[in-house]
Each structure stands twice: as structure tokens, then as C-alpha cells.
C-alpha positions, 0 to 999 in steps of 0.5 A: 354676833347674832346667829343667822336665824336672828338676822333679817334683811333690811333694804336701805337707800344710801345718800348716793341713791344706791340700794344696800342690804343690811342685816337687822337683829330681831328683839328677844320675845317677851317672857310669859307665865308658864301656866296661863301664858300671860305676859310677865311684868318686871322681866326685861326683853332686849335687843339680843340675848347678849344684852340680857346676859350682860345684866345682873341676876336681880335685873333679869327677874323679880325677887318674889317667889316664882318671879320670872316664871309665874304671873301674880294671879297664878302665884297667888293660886299656888300659894293659896293651894299650898296653904290649904295643903299645909293646914290639911284642909285639902289633900295634895292629890286633889291639887290641879296637876299643872299647879302640883309642882309649884305647890310642892316647891312652895311647901318646901320653902314654908318649912 
């Protein structure tokens, strides 16, 4: 059952003409990129958290690196920065602070 914050009142009229109060559950929000806050594609948003919990792990997020966390543009930036650091054309201290965590994770996956 949804929590009290998830519910909102919905007034509707019955066949007999009486007004009744029902409860309507809000949908979960659309997922966004951690860095640029752009909407992520391929990541579902459902009517309730229970609906998302019932889905399998592969249905919840794409299988690409940082899928479900970063958009394709930010993912490309992170991979480019990691390659530049790996080839010693750029120092890890010169990488943007918001990208540094993801660059380190990408470098570990490259090994």
C-alpha cells in the first residue's frame, strides 16, 4: 500500500449523484542524469515503487556503463577523460571535480 505522502484526494461523482472522495497514487518521477539533470532514456518510471521493485534488474536500467546514472553525453565525456588520463595526456588532478569519481571507476574497469 502506498504511503500517505503518495496519496492525494480525488473527488468523483457516483451513478446515484453523490460525491465521493477517493485516493489517487502519484507516479514515480522520471530518472535524471546525475551531472546535467537531463532525463534518462531507457529507464522506466511506473505508477508506484512496488511496480518498479517487481521488475527485474535488467528491465530497470540499461546495461551500458553508468546506465541509469549518466546520460549518453556525460558518459561520453567521462570515457574521453578516462582515456586521456590512461594515455598520460592529461593528469587526474586536472579532471573536473564532478567527473573525477566516474573517471576513476572507468579506469578501474579498463584494467
